Structures are given as C-alpha cells and as structure tokens.
GUZA-960705 format. One record per residue: residue in one letter; x, y, z of N, C-alpha, C, O in turn. Coordinates in steps of 0.05 Angstrom, whole numbers, padded with zeros to 5 digits, always signed. Last residue first. Example, Ala and Ser with C-alpha at 12.3 -4.5 7.8 and 13.67 -1.06 7.14 Angstrom:
residues 2
S+00257-00045+00142+00273-00021+00143+00258+00001+00157+00268+00023+00161;A+00264-00114+00156+00246-00090+00156+00264-00066+00156+00285-00066+00169;
end
This chain:
residues 348
L+00337+00384+00106+00346+00383+00134+00329+00400+00152+00333+00402+00176;K+00328+00390+00054+00312+00370+00068+00319+00368+00097+00308+00351+00112;P+00321+00451+00016+00336+00433+00033+00317+00415+00048+00295+00422+00055;Q+00313+00478-00037+00293+00460-00023+00308+00441-00005+00308+00417-00010;Q+00353+00505-00059+00331+00521-00050+00310+00504-00035+00291+00515-00024;P+00389+00468-00078+00395+00480-00052+00373+00498-00042+00373+00505-00018;N+00375+00408-00105+00365+00435-00107+00370+00449-00080+00356+00443-00060;L+00430+00365-00123+00407+00373-00107+00399+00401-00114+00414+00416-00126;R+00473+00311-00135+00460+00334-00146+00435+00340-00130+00419+00322-00124;C+00534+00279-00139+00512+00285-00121+00500+00311-00131+00514+00331-00134;R+00574+00227-00164+00559+00251-00170+00536+00254-00149+00522+00235-00143;I+00635+00200-00181+00615+00201-00160+00601+00228-00163+00614+00249-00164;Y+00669+00158-00228+00658+00184-00220+00637+00180-00198+00624+00159-00197;T+00732+00126-00243+00705+00126-00230+00696+00155-00226+00712+00173-00222;G+00769+00097-00297+00766+00109-00271+00737+00109-00262+00721+00094-00272;G+00765+00113-00367+00775+00097-00344+00773+00112-00318+00774+00136-00317;G+00740+00139-00406+00769+00140-00407+00781+00125-00384+00806+00124-00381;D+00687+00159-00366+00697+00157-00394+00727+00159-00394+00738+00178-00383;R+00679+00122-00306+00685+00147-00319+00695+00142-00348+00709+00122-00353;P+00627+00082-00278+00653+00084-00292+00656+00110-00307+00637+00120-00320;G+00593+00109-00220+00595+00094-00244+00623+00097-00257+00639+00112-00247;T+00542+00133-00175+00570+00124-00180+00570+00108-00206+00551+00096-00214;E+00504+00181-00142+00507+00165-00167+00536+00158-00171+00553+00176-00170;L+00462+00192-00089+00490+00190-00098+00492+00171-00121+00482+00149-00120;T+00411+00241-00083+00419+00214-00086+00448+00214-00096+00457+00233-00108;S+00382+00286-00034+00394+00280-00059+00399+00250-00061+00393+00235-00042;G+00369+00307+00016+00348+00305-00005+00359+00300-00032+00347+00308-00052;I+00407+00303+00053+00403+00329+00042+00384+00329+00019+00382+00348+00003;A+00408+00249+00065+00401+00267+00087+00396+00295+00076+00382+00311+00090;Q+00427+00225+00019+00399+00222+00025+00390+00243+00046+00368+00253+00045;A+00481+00238+00024+00466+00249+00002+00436+00247+00007+00421+00266+00002;R+00493+00208+00070+00495+00237+00071+00480+00250+00048+00467+00271+00052;Y+00485+00156+00050+00468+00166+00071+00469+00197+00072+00448+00210+00076;R+00526+00154+00012+00498+00152+00003+00479+00162+00025+00460+00176+00018;M+00571+00158+00046+00565+00179+00026+00536+00178+00016+00524+00199+00013;T+00565+00110+00074+00564+00136+00088+00558+00158+00069+00542+00176+00075;R+00573+00074+00032+00547+00074+00046+00544+00100+00062+00522+00112+00062;L+00627+00086+00020+00606+00090+00000+00578+00091+00013+00562+00108+00005;G+00652+00070+00068+00653+00098+00059+00632+00104+00039+00620+00126+00040;M+00641+00016+00069+00629+00033+00090+00629+00062+00081+00610+00076+00085;G+00663-00022+00036+00644-00004+00024+00630+00014+00045+00610+00026+00038;K+00667-00089+00065+00678-00064+00055+00656-00046+00044+00632-00054+00043;G+00640-00133+00080+00651-00117+00101+00663-00091+00092+00668-00074+00108;T+00659-00171+00024+00641-00169+00046+00655-00152+00068+00678-00157+00075;S+00682-00136-00034+00687-00155-00013+00667-00150+00010+00660-00127+00015;P+00647-00126-00095+00659-00115-00071+00661-00137-00049+00643-00154-00047;Q+00658-00142-00156+00646-00156-00134+00659-00146-00108+00680-00157-00100;K+00682-00102-00188+00657-00115-00197+00643-00130-00175+00619-00132-00175;P+00705-00040-00160+00707-00069-00162+00680-00081-00171+00659-00072-00163;L+00711+00019-00201+00698+00005-00179+00701-00026-00182+00701-00036-00205;G+00778+00039-00224+00749+00036-00225+00738+00021-00201+00753+00011-00184;T+00831+00052-00224+00823+00025-00235+00793+00021-00236+00784+00001-00247;G+00831+00123-00238+00842+00098-00226+00831+00073-00240+00823+00074-00263;N+00822+00177-00246+00831+00160-00269+00842+00133-00260+00860+00122-00272;D+00762+00205-00218+00790+00197-00216+00797+00180-00241+00779+00170-00254;E+00717+00257-00196+00725+00238-00216+00755+00230-00211+00770+00247-00202;I+00660+00282-00167+00687+00275-00162+00695+00253-00182+00681+00233-00184;R+00614+00335-00163+00623+00312-00179+00653+00307-00173+00669+00326-00175;L+00556+00366-00145+00583+00360-00136+00591+00334-00150+00576+00314-00150;E+00510+00414-00166+00522+00388-00171+00550+00387-00161+00567+00404-00167;L+00449+00444-00155+00477+00445-00147+00488+00416-00151+00477+00397-00140;D+00403+00469-00205+00412+00450-00185+00441+00453-00179+00456+00463-00195;G+00394+00502-00247+00383+00510-00221+00391+00491-00199+00385+00497-00175;D+00423+00477-00288+00394+00479-00289+00381+00485-00262+00361+00473-00255;I+00476+00472-00246+00466+00461-00271+00436+00461-00270+00423+00447-00254;H+00532+00497-00216+00503+00501-00218+00494+00491-00245+00504+00501-00266;R+00586+00457-00189+00573+00473-00210+00543+00476-00204+00531+00460-00190;L+00647+00432-00175+00623+00443-00161+00610+00463-00180+00622+00483-00187;S+00690+00377-00178+00677+00399-00192+00651+00407-00176+00637+00389-00166;I+00753+00350-00171+00728+00357-00156+00715+00380-00170+00728+00401-00173;S+00794+00299-00195+00782+00325-00199+00757+00327-00183+00741+00308-00181;I+00857+00267-00192+00829+00268-00182+00819+00297-00186+00833+00316-00180;A+00906+00222-00214+00894+00249-00217+00865+00247-00208+00850+00228-00214;T+00920+00171-00205+00942+00191-00206+00932+00219-00210+00947+00239-00209;A+00893+00118-00167+00890+00141-00184+00915+00158-00183+00929+00160-00163;E+00884+00069-00141+00910+00074-00153+00909+00098-00173+00922+00097-00194;S+00838+00061-00112+00835+00060-00141+00862+00064-00156+00863+00062-00181;H+00843+00062-00056+00835+00038-00069+00837+00038-00099+00838+00016-00111;K+00861+00112-00035+00868+00086-00021+00864+00062-00039+00880+00043-00038;L+00844+00153-00069+00873+00151-00062+00880+00123-00050+00901+00113-00056;A+00789+00143-00070+00805+00142-00095+00834+00139-00089+00848+00125-00103;N+00777+00151-00016+00773+00125-00028+00789+00122-00054+00801+00101-00059;A+00788+00206-00011+00803+00186+00005+00800+00158-00007+00820+00144-00008;V+00750+00228-00046+00779+00231-00051+00795+00211-00036+00813+00199-00047;A+00704+00212-00018+00708+00203-00046+00738+00205-00053+00749+00187-00066;E+00709+00239+00030+00708+00210+00030+00714+00199+00002+00728+00179-00001;Q+00707+00293+00011+00729+00283+00027+00731+00253+00026+00753+00242+00023;A+00656+00295-00013+00680+00299-00029+00704+00288-00015+00721+00275-00027;I+00625+00285+00033+00623+00267+00010+00648+00270-00007+00659+00250-00015;R+00639+00329+00064+00646+00302+00074+00644+00282+00051+00660+00263+00050;Y+00617+00371+00033+00646+00370+00038+00654+00341+00046+00674+00331+00036;L+00563+00358+00037+00576+00358+00011+00606+00356+00014+00619+00341-00001;H+00555+00366+00093+00551+00339+00081+00565+00337+00053+00577+00317+00047;M+00567+00421+00097+00584+00401+00111+00580+00373+00099+00600+00359+00096;S+00527+00444+00066+00555+00449+00059+00573+00427+00072+00590+00416+00059;I+00482+00428+00094+00486+00418+00067+00515+00422+00059+00526+00404+00046;E+00491+00457+00142+00489+00428+00142+00494+00416+00115+00508+00396+00112;P+00491+00511+00127+00516+00499+00136+00515+00468+00136+00535+00455+00132;S+00459+00537+00071+00456+00518+00093+00482+00506+00102+00496+00493+00086;D+00477+00568+00028+00468+00581+00052+00466+00562+00076+00471+00570+00098;V+00536+00560-00007+00511+00547+00000+00502+00559+00026+00518+00560+00046;S+00572+00589-00062+00567+00586-00034+00540+00573-00030+00522+00576-00047;L+00625+00591-00109+00598+00584-00103+00594+00579-00073+00611+00566-00061;E+00676+00599-00123+00664+00620-00107+00635+00614-00099+00623+00629-00085;T+00689+00558-00157+00699+00556-00129+00689+00578-00111+00692+00577-00087;D+00658+00528-00205+00655+00554-00191+00664+00551-00162+00648+00543-00145;G+00706+00484-00236+00679+00496-00234+00680+00522-00218+00700+00536-00218;E+00751+00442-00198+00742+00455-00222+00714+00467-00218+00701+00462-00197;V+00808+00426-00162+00780+00434-00160+00773+00449-00186+00788+00468-00193;R+00852+00368-00159+00845+00396-00166+00815+00400-00164+00799+00381-00165;V+00907+00332-00144+00879+00335-00136+00872+00364-00142+00884+00382-00130;D+00958+00291-00161+00945+00316-00170+00915+00315-00163+00899+00300-00176;I+00995+00266-00107+00976+00261-00129+00961+00287-00136+00954+00302-00118;G+01024+00275-00062+01038+00279-00087+01020+00273-00111+01030+00275-00134;T+01002+00272-00011+01004+00248-00026+01020+00251-00052+01030+00231-00063;L+01004+00324+00012+01009+00300+00029+01015+00275+00012+01031+00259+00020;R+00991+00359-00029+01016+00362-00015+01024+00337+00000+01047+00329+00001;T+00940+00340-00044+00962+00341-00064+00989+00342-00050+01007+00328-00057;M+00912+00349+00004+00916+00322-00006+00937+00320-00027+00952+00300-00028;V+00915+00406+00006+00927+00390+00027+00932+00361+00017+00953+00350+00022;R+00887+00421-00041+00914+00430-00036+00928+00412-00016+00951+00403-00020;A+00836+00398-00033+00852+00390-00056+00881+00397-00051+00899+00381-00058;L+00820+00427+00013+00822+00398+00014+00840+00388-00009+00857+00371-00004;D+00819+00479-00006+00838+00472+00015+00842+00442+00016+00864+00432+00020;V+00777+00473-00042+00803+00481-00052+00824+00474-00032+00845+00463-00039;L+00736+00462-00006+00744+00441-00025+00771+00448-00037+00787+00429-00042;A+00733+00511+00020+00740+00487+00035+00749+00465+00017+00767+00450+00023;A+00716+00545-00021+00743+00549-00010+00752+00524+00006+00775+00517+00006;G+00664+00523-00028+00683+00523-00050+00712+00526-00039+00730+00511-00048;L+00639+00532+00022+00643+00505+00012+00665+00505-00009+00683+00488-00008;G+00667+00585+00065+00648+00572+00047+00657+00545+00036+00680+00537+00040;S+00697+00611+00103+00703+00617+00075+00685+00602+00055+00686+00607+00031;R+00702+00609+00158+00678+00621+00146+00681+00627+00117+00670+00646+00107;D+00743+00581+00181+00749+00607+00170+00726+00621+00156+00729+00641+00144;V+00710+00540+00205+00733+00551+00218+00740+00579+00208+00741+00598+00223;H+00668+00518+00175+00662+00538+00195+00686+00552+00207+00683+00573+00219;V+00687+00481+00139+00670+00502+00129+00668+00525+00149+00665+00548+00142;P+00721+00443+00167+00730+00457+00143+00713+00482+00136+00725+00502+00128;F+00743+00410+00212+00723+00432+00215+00727+00452+00191+00735+00474+00195;I+00779+00372+00196+00757+00364+00214+00735+00385+00214+00711+00378+00215;G+00813+00401+00162+00800+00377+00152+00776+00369+00169+00756+00359+00159;R+00831+00441+00196+00815+00449+00173+00800+00425+00161+00779+00428+00150;A+00860+00409+00232+00836+00424+00242+00818+00433+00218+00794+00432+00221;L+00900+00392+00198+00882+00372+00210+00857+00386+00220+00835+00376+00216;N+00924+00440+00186+00912+00425+00164+00893+00404+00175+00871+00399+00164;R+00942+00452+00238+00922+00470+00225+00909+00455+00202+00884+00458+00198;A+00979+00411+00246+00955+00413+00264+00934+00431+00251+00910+00425+00254;E+01016+00422+00205+01001+00397+00205+00976+00399+00222+00955+00389+00214;L+01034+00472+00224+01022+00470+00197+01005+00445+00196+00983+00445+00185;V+01056+00459+00273+01034+00478+00272+01019+00475+00245+00994+00476+00244;A+01097+00425+00255+01076+00414+00272+01051+00432+00272+01029+00423+00271;Q+01129+00462+00229+01117+00440+00213+01094+00428+00229+01073+00421+00217;Q+01144+00493+00273+01129+00505+00251+01115+00484+00234+01093+00488+00225;L+01173+00454+00301+01148+00465+00312+01131+00479+00291+01107+00477+00291;S+01216+00448+00267+01198+00425+00272+01172+00434+00284+01151+00423+00277;K+01239+00498+00271+01229+00489+00245+01210+00466+00248+01189+00465+00235;E+01254+00498+00325+01235+00518+00315+01223+00509+00289+01199+00512+00285;I+01292+00457+00324+01267+00454+00340+01246+00473+00331+01222+00466+00328;M+01330+00481+00292+01317+00456+00283+01291+00452+00298+01271+00443+00286;A+01346+00522+00326+01333+00528+00300+01319+00504+00289+01297+00507+00277;A+01369+00492+00367+01345+00508+00373+01331+00515+00347+01306+00516+00346;D+01412+00470+00339+01391+00452+00350+01365+00468+00356+01343+00458+00351;S+01441+00517+00328+01429+00502+00305+01408+00482+00315+01388+00478+00301;A+01457+00532+00379+01438+00549+00364+01425+00534+00341+01401+00538+00335;E+01497+00504+00403+01470+00493+00405+01448+00510+00391+01425+00503+00391;P+01542+00534+00399+01537+00514+00377+01509+00502+00379+01499+00490+00359;N+01540+00603+00410+01536+00577+00422+01529+00557+00400+01512+00562+00383;G+01546+00657+00401+01564+00638+00387+01562+00610+00398+01581+00595+00396;R+01510+00690+00420+01531+00683+00438+01551+00664+00425+01571+00657+00438;S+01473+00692+00378+01488+00717+00385+01511+00711+00404+01531+00726+00404;E+01453+00640+00381+01470+00647+00358+01486+00672+00364+01509+00674+00356;L+01423+00643+00427+01446+00625+00427+01465+00632+00404+01489+00630+00407;E+01385+00681+00409+01402+00687+00432+01427+00669+00433+01449+00678+00437;E+01360+00654+00367+01374+00679+00362+01393+00686+00385+01415+00695+00380;A+01339+00610+00395+01359+00605+00374+01374+00631+00368+01398+00630+00364;L+01302+00635+00430+01325+00620+00441+01347+00616+00420+01370+00619+00426;V+01266+00656+00392+01281+00674+00409+01306+00661+00421+01327+00672+00422;H+01248+00606+00372+01261+00625+00354+01278+00646+00370+01300+00652+00363;A+01224+00584+00417+01247+00570+00405+01262+00589+00387+01287+00588+00385;A+01182+00620+00423+01202+00618+00444+01227+00605+00434+01249+00613+00441;C+01154+00609+00376+01165+00636+00380+01187+00636+00401+01208+00648+00399;G+01139+00556+00388+01157+00562+00365+01170+00589+00367+01193+00593+00361;I+01104+00564+00430+01129+00550+00435+01149+00555+00412+01173+00557+00417;A+01064+00590+00400+01078+00604+00422+01104+00591+00429+01124+00605+00433;A+01049+00548+00367+01059+00573+00355+01075+00589+00376+01096+00600+00370;L+01029+00512+00404+01053+00505+00388+01065+00530+00376+01090+00532+00375;Q+00985+00543+00422+01006+00535+00440+01032+00528+00425+01054+00536+00433;Q+00955+00546+00375+00965+00571+00387+00988+00564+00407+01007+00579+00408;C+00943+00492+00365+00958+00507+00345+00970+00533+00358+00993+00540+00352;I+00914+00478+00412+00940+00466+00407+00956+00482+00387+00980+00486+00391;G+00869+00521+00407+00884+00512+00430+00912+00503+00423+00931+00517+00427;D+00844+00533+00359+00847+00555+00379+00864+00547+00402+00874+00564+00417;H+00848+00485+00330+00855+00511+00318+00861+00532+00339+00880+00547+00336;L+00831+00446+00365+00857+00444+00353+00866+00471+00343+00889+00479+00347;D+00780+00465+00377+00799+00463+00398+00828+00461+00387+00846+00473+00398;Q+00756+00460+00326+00759+00487+00338+00780+00487+00361+00796+00505+00363;G+00758+00404+00320+00773+00422+00301+00777+00450+00313+00799+00461+00310;I+00725+00389+00363+00753+00381+00363+00770+00399+00344+00792+00407+00351;R+00677+00413+00345+00689+00420+00371+00719+00414+00372+00735+00430+00381;Q+00669+00386+00297+00673+00415+00297+00686+00424+00323+00703+00442+00323;Q+00663+00334+00316+00685+00340+00299+00691+00370+00298+00714+00379+00298;E+00616+00341+00346+00641+00334+00360+00665+00340+00342+00685+00349+00352;H+00580+00354+00304+00585+00373+00326+00611+00367+00341+00626+00385+00348;E+00582+00308+00274+00592+00333+00263+00598+00353+00284+00618+00367+00283;S+00558+00272+00311+00585+00268+00302+00598+00293+00290+00621+00299+00295;V+00508+00296+00315+00525+00295+00339+00554+00290+00331+00572+00303+00342;R+00491+00288+00263+00494+00315+00273+00511+00316+00298+00527+00334+00301;V+00490+00232+00260+00508+00247+00242+00512+00275+00253+00535+00285+00252;I+00451+00222+00299+00478+00211+00302+00498+00227+00285+00520+00234+00294;D+00407+00247+00275+00417+00257+00301+00445+00247+00306+00462+00262+00316;L+00400+00214+00230+00406+00243+00227+00418+00254+00253+00437+00269+00252;E+00387+00166+00256+00412+00168+00240+00420+00197+00235+00444+00204+00237;L+00339+00182+00278+00361+00174+00296+00387+00175+00281+00407+00185+00292;Q+00309+00191+00233+00314+00213+00250+00337+00207+00269+00354+00225+00275;R+00308+00139+00213+00321+00160+00197+00328+00184+00215+00349+00196+00212;Q+00278+00115+00254+00306+00106+00248+00321+00127+00233+00344+00132+00238;E+00230+00142+00250+00246+00145+00275+00275+00136+00270+00293+00148+00281;E+00215+00124+00199+00219+00153+00204+00236+00157+00229+00254+00175+00230;L+00211+00069+00209+00231+00079+00189+00236+00109+00194+00259+00117+00192;M+00169+00070+00246+00195+00059+00254+00217+00069+00235+00238+00077+00244;K+00128+00090+00213+00137+00106+00237+00164+00097+00246+00181+00113+00254;I+00123+00049+00177+00131+00075+00168+00142+00092+00191+00161+00106+00188;H+00106+00008+00213+00131+00005+00198+00142+00032+00188+00166+00038+00190;A+00057+00029+00229+00078+00025+00249+00105+00022+00236+00125+00032+00246;A+00031+00029+00179+00035+00054+00193+00057+00052+00214+00074+00070+00217;T+00029-00027+00171+00044-00009+00152+00050+00018+00165+00072+00028+00162;A-00003-00043+00214+00025-00053+00212+00042-00035+00193+00065-00030+00199;E-00050-00015+00202-00036-00009+00227-00007-00019+00226+00011-00005+00235;Q-00063-00040+00153-00058-00011+00154-00043-00003+00179-00025+00014+00178;K-00069-00092+00170-00048-00086+00151-00042-00056+00151-00018-00048+00150;K-00114-00086+00203-00088-00096+00214-00065-00089+00195-00044-00081+00205;R-00151-00067+00166-00144-00050+00188-00117-00059+00200-00100-00043+00207;V-00156-00112+00133-00146-00086+00122-00136-00068+00144-00116-00055+00141;E-00176-00148+00170-00150-00153+00158-00139-00127+00146-00115-00122+00149;I-00226-00123+00181-00207-00128+00202-00179-00132+00191-00160-00121+00202;V-00250-00126+00130-00243-00099+00142-00223-00102+00164-00204-00086+00167;A-00257-00181+00127-00240-00167+00107-00231-00140+00118-00208-00132+00114;F-00292-00190+00169-00265-00200+00171-00246-00188+00150-00222-00185+00155;V-00338-00162+00149-00326-00156+00175-00297-00165+00176-00280-00149+00184;V-00348-00187+00100-00341-00158+00100-00327-00151+00126-00307-00137+00127;V-00363-00236+00119-00339-00234+00103-00329-00205+00102-00305-00200+00103;G-00411-00221+00144-00389-00230+00160-00362-00230+00145-00341-00223+00156;F-00442-00209+00100-00436-00187+00118-00412-00195+00136-00395-00179+00143;Y-00446-00262+00080-00433-00241+00063-00425-00217+00081-00403-00207+00079;F-00475-00285+00122-00448-00295+00115-00433-00274+00099-00409-00269+00104;F-00522-00256+00118-00506-00252+00142-00477-00263+00137-00458-00251+00147;R-00539-00276+00069-00531-00248+00071-00515-00242+00096-00496-00227+00095;S-00550-00328+00086-00530-00323+00064-00521-00294+00065-00497-00289+00061;V-00590-00320+00122-00565-00331+00132-00543-00325+00111-00520-00319+00118;M-00630-00302+00087-00620-00283+00107-00593-00293+00118-00575-00277+00122;A-00637-00349+00058-00628-00325+00044-00617-00304+00064-00597-00291+00058;W-00659-00379+00099-00633-00387+00088-00621-00363+00072-00597-00359+00072;L-00708-00354+00104-00689-00353+00127-00661-00360+00117-00641-00348+00127;Y-00730-00369+00055-00726-00341+00061-00706-00337+00083-00688-00320+00082;G-00733-00424+00061-00717-00413+00039-00710-00383+00044-00688-00374+00039;I-00768-00427+00104-00741-00437+00107-00722-00425+00085-00700-00418+00091;D-00815-00408+00084-00801-00391+00104-00772-00400+00107-00754-00384+00113;T-00823-00416+00013-00823-00426+00040-00808-00407+00058-00791-00392+00050;E-00820-00387-00034-00845-00401-00029-00846-00411+00000-00868-00415+00010;Y-00794-00322-00046-00790-00349-00036-00816-00361-00028-00833-00348-00016;P-00796-00269-00062-00808-00290-00080-00805-00318-00069-00813-00337-00083;H-00819-00217-00017-00799-00235-00026-00811-00258-00043-00835-00264-00039;V-00853-00179+00005-00852-00181-00024-00832-00201-00034-00828-00203-00058;A-00852-00178+00061-00879-00178+00048-00877-00183+00018-00897-00189+00005;E-00798-00179+00074-00815-00200+00083-00841-00201+00067-00851-00223+00060;N-00758-00142+00066-00767-00157+00043-00788-00179+00049-00794-00196+00032;A-00749-00119+00116-00754-00101+00093-00765-00116+00069-00781-00105+00054;F-00737-00162+00150-00763-00149+00152-00770-00131+00128-00793-00128+00121;L-00686-00176+00129-00707-00196+00131-00735-00183+00133-00753-00191+00118;W-00656-00129+00135-00662-00139+00108-00685-00159+00108-00702-00159+00090;V-00655-00129+00191-00668-00107+00177-00675-00116+00148-00697-00110+00138;I-00623-00175+00199-00651-00174+00209-00667-00152+00195-00690-00156+00188;S-00575-00159+00175-00589-00183+00165-00618-00182+00174-00636-00188+00158;S-00561-00114+00206-00566-00111+00177-00582-00134+00166-00600-00131+00150;L-00552-00140+00255-00574-00120+00252-00581-00116+00223-00605-00114+00216;S-00508-00171+00241-00533-00184+00250-00556-00165+00247-00578-00172+00237;A-00471-00131+00230-00478-00150+00209-00504-00164+00216-00521-00168+00198;S-00466-00108+00280-00477-00092+00258-00486-00110+00235-00506-00104+00222;L-00444-00151+00307-00470-00141+00316-00483-00124+00293-00507-00126+00288;I-00395-00154+00279-00414-00176+00278-00442-00168+00287-00461-00176+00275;G-00373-00104+00294-00378-00110+00266-00398-00133+00263-00416-00132+00246;A-00367-00109+00348-00386-00089+00338-00393-00094+00309-00416-00090+00300;I-00327-00147+00346-00352-00153+00359-00374-00134+00349-00396-00142+00342;I-00284-00121+00320-00297-00144+00307-00324-00150+00320-00343-00157+00305;G-00287-00048+00327-00275-00075+00327-00293-00096+00317-00315-00091+00308;F-00301+00006+00325-00305-00009+00351-00293-00036+00351-00289-00048+00372;R-00287+00029+00276-00288+00046+00300-00288+00029+00325-00275+00037+00345;W-00287-00011+00238-00264+00008+00239-00263+00023+00265-00242+00030+00276;V-00336-00037+00246-00311-00051+00251-00288-00032+00255-00271-00035+00273;S-00372+00005+00233-00373-00008+00260-00346-00022+00266-00335-00019+00288;L-00359+00016+00180-00356+00037+00200-00355+00025+00229-00340+00034+00246;I-00374-00032+00157-00346-00024+00156-00341-00003+00178-00320-00004+00191;I-00429-00028+00166-00414-00050+00178-00384-00043+00179-00371-00048+00199;P-00443+00017+00136-00446+00018+00165-00431-00005+00179-00421-00001+00202;P-00427-00005+00082-00415+00019+00095-00419+00020+00125-00399+00025+00140;A-00461-00052+00070-00432-00055+00077-00421-00030+00091-00406-00033+00110;Y-00511-00044+00052-00509-00050+00081-00479-00051+00090-00473-00050+00114;L-00507-00040-00002-00509-00015+00013-00508-00020+00043-00504-00001+00058;I-00508-00092-00022-00482-00078-00021-00483-00053-00004-00462-00045+00007;V-00562-00103-00023-00545-00116-00003-00519-00101+00001-00509-00098+00023;L-00604-00088-00054-00588-00067-00041-00569-00078-00020-00561-00064-00002;S-00634-00110-00113-00619-00118-00089-00601-00095-00079-00586-00084-00095;L-00694-00106-00138-00670-00089-00138-00655-00094-00111-00663-00084-00090;E-00735-00141-00125-00721-00144-00151-00695-00128-00152-00677-00136-00166;W-00760-00129-00076-00739-00150-00076-00723-00151-00102-00701-00162-00103;G-00767-00056-00065-00776-00084-00070-00752-00103-00073-00729-00095-00072;T-00761-00003-00052-00753-00012-00079-00762-00041-00086-00764-00048-00109;V-00776+00000+00001-00790+00015-00019-00785+00005-00047-00803+00004-00064;Y-00740-00034+00028-00769-00039+00029-00784-00025+00007-00802-00037-00005;D-00692-00007+00017-00695-00035+00008-00725-00043+00008-00734-00056-00011;I-00701+00039+00045-00699+00041+00016-00703+00013+00004-00715+00010-00017;W-00702+00017+00096-00726+00030+00086-00725+00032+00056-00745+00027+00042;G-00649-00003+00099-00672-00021+00101-00697-00009+00091-00713-00022+00077;V-00620+00045+00097-00617+00026+00075-00641+00006+00075-00651-00002+00054;L-00638+00066+00146-00643+00080+00121-00641+00062+00097-00658+00062+00079;L-00619+00028+00183-00648+00032+00180-00655+00046+00154-00675+00040+00141;V-00564+00037+00175-00576+00010+00171-00606+00013+00166-00616+00001+00148;L-00559+00091+00189-00552+00082+00162-00565+00055+00156-00575+00051+00134;F-00575+00090+00244-00590+00106+00224-00585+00096+00196-00603+00094+00180;V-00534+00058+00265-00562+00049+00266-00579+00064+00246-00595+00052+00232;I-00490+00093+00255-00490+00066+00244-00519+00055+00243-00528+00045+00223;L-00504+00139+00285-00501+00141+00256-00502+00113+00243-00515+00110+00222;G-00503+00119+00337-00528+00129+00325-00527+00131+00295-00546+00124+00282;I-00448+00107+00340-00468+00086+00343-00495+00094+00330-00507+00079+00316;V-00427+00159+00335-00421+00139+00315-00441+00116+00316-00450+00107+00295;F-00448+00183+00381-00455+00194+00355-00450+00173+00333-00466+00170+00315;S-00425+00153+00421-00454+00153+00419-00462+00163+00391-00482+00153+00379;R-00370+00166+00415-00380+00139+00410-00410+00138+00405-00419+00124+00387;P-00350+00227+00383-00362+00213+00406-00373+00186+00398-00385+00183+00376;V-00291+00228+00343-00320+00232+00344-00331+00216+00367-00323+00193+00372;T-00239+00212+00342-00245+00236+00358-00275+00241+00360-00284+00257+00377;T-00236+00169+00308-00235+00163+00337-00240+00188+00354-00246+00185+00378;L-00238+00195+00259-00261+00178+00267-00260+00173+00297-00281+00173+00310;L-00188+00219+00256-00212+00236+00256-00236+00220+00267-00252+00231+00282;T-00156+00172+00254-00153+00191+00276-00178+00209+00279-00188+00214+00301;T-00174+00151+00205-00178+00136+00230-00176+00154+00254-00192+00153+00273;A-00157+00191+00171-00185+00185+00172-00192+00170+00198-00212+00175+00211;R-00101+00187+00178-00115+00212+00186-00145+00207+00189-00157+00218+00207;G-00094+00135+00158-00087+00141+00185-00101+00166+00195-00111+00167+00218;M-00108+00142+00105-00125+00125+00122-00119+00130+00151-00137+00129+00168;G-00065+00175+00090-00092+00185+00088-00111+00168+00105-00129+00180+00118;L-00021+00142+00100-00024+00166+00115-00052+00177+00114-00062+00187+00134;V-00033+00103+00061-00031+00095+00089-00035+00120+00107-00049+00119+00127;Q-00031+00132+00014-00056+00120+00022-00056+00113+00051-00076+00117+00065;G+00024+00147+00016+00003+00168+00016-00024+00157+00024-00039+00170+00039;N+00051+00098+00012+00052+00113+00037+00031+00134+00039+00020+00140+00060;P+00014+00044-00019+00030+00068-00020+00029+00084+00006+00009+00084+00020;M+00017-00024+00000+00000+00000+00000+00018+00025+00000+00035+00027+00017;
end
C-alpha cells in the first residue's frame, strides 16, 4: 500500500476516533435503517445488499470485530423485515436461508475490514519505525559533526596557538644562542622548524575536521583547501574545477557535501590507484552538482564483504540532504561520483 494512502487512512482513523462513540453508534443504526427503508421501498427485484456494507465497515473500523458482527446481525434482520412482504421465496425456510446467506456475506465484510485494518496499522507502524530510524541516523550524524567541529575548533584555537607560542620561544632562544656563538643554536633552530611544521600539520588537521566553519570561507574554499592538502600530502594531482566562489546558505548541506567529497577523494587515493582526481562544483539547471572523478582502476565488480562503508556513508549523507549518490565508470577509465540537489529546497 503506498505511503500516501496509508497516511490518508491514518488521518481518517484519527478523525473517526475523535467523534463521540454515541454519535457513531447512532449514525450506524441510522444508516442501517435508512438502507432497510430504501430496500423496502424498492422491493426485492433491486438488491441493495451492497449498501449494508458501509455501516458494517464503520462499525468494525471504529469499535472492532464484535461491533462488526453485531452490525452485520442488525443488517441481516433489517433486510429480513424489509423484504418479508414481497420476497419471491415459497417457504419460510428458503427465506431464512437467504438471510443466513446475507449474514455470511456481511461476516466476510467484517473479517475483510479487520484484515485491512491490521495491515494498515502494521504499515503505519513500519513507516513510523523507518521515520524514527532515519531521525536517529540524522541525530547521530549531527552529533558526530558537532564533535568534529568542537575538536577542530579546539585544535585551531588551542594546540595550534600553544605550538605557535612555543615556536616563537624557540626562535628567540635560537637567536640568543647564535648571538653568543653557542653551537646549540642550530639545534634550537631545528626545534623551531619542527614546531612550525607541527603547527602546519595541526592546522591542516583542524581544517579537515572543521572545514567550512573555521574560517567562514564557504564550501568552495574548503574544497580548494582539501585538494591542496591532499596534493601536498600524497603527491597526487587533486584539483577543483567549476565555480569555487559558489556558496551554499545551509551549513548542514555544505558540511555533508564536503564530507562526501572528502570521502570520495580518500577512497580514490586508497583503493583506485588514481594519479589524478578532480572535484567539480557547479550550478546546472538550477541544481547544485558535486562531482568527483579519478583516473584509477574503477569500482570493483564484486565488492568484498565488510567493505564499502565509505560508500554507504556517502549515500546516507546524500539522502540526508534530499539527494541521491550516483556512481559509475568514468569515460576513459576510472570512477565518477555525483551528487545533485536543489539548494533552495533543503531537506534538513
């Protein structure tokens, strides 16, 4: 059953349960008597058995199987009296058997409605479980991002500043030792250089953990930094193409897109033996497209069990922002990963 029908039936059930019980009971009795009167007026040639079904369905849906059986019994008795004077049966037994047959039909309606109700409730419960699961996954991702941002901020504002201060002290020490002609001046200079390298590595690490928010430079600038750092660390050509000045208003969407690009680049470096990787960020027909391509060995035809966590994470991040992740072989060899969404309709 489609989700829209399930939600519509759920709203109808909720509305029905808010109506007072006495009103619903009165409505059921009224409908049965109304159909019986019409049945009496029209005579036996025009069968109105099907019109007894709505009050029976209403009874089952609102009160359950016992009320449905009672409503079916009432409908059978009303039918019996409505057609008593004009029925074509020659014996009372035949007429009573016709009533039993109709009661059987009404009973089938009762149990059919019960099954439909059970299925609707099971489907609604399943949809609710999926929604709660998706919300839980979103909460986990948001908590993870919050912790990464906190760690990145602490690295940038704490350890980086302390290392920089120690580096300044080492520089002063090296100059003082050099002015005295002390041979340990070269050791102090080496310590200063090592501290400068440590500061650079710590800042790069902080920018990787907390890329969009640290310097408030936006998604395009963060991707450029990612490409620069990965090129310097690995020696592999990682470049950004397209509109690097492009910005996204939603910080959540920016962070998810950055993480997708970061994971895709990492996968290409680890598994595809790529020698060149491109990251493109473009507006296409009003949509925002992020595309990562490499010239590596391509996707494995039969992924090993237990692998592919990075790809599953990227797919979930794409789903979280109302997009889908598309992967496939790149023209000329290698792999492409594509994520496209409408930034004016965020799903977060």
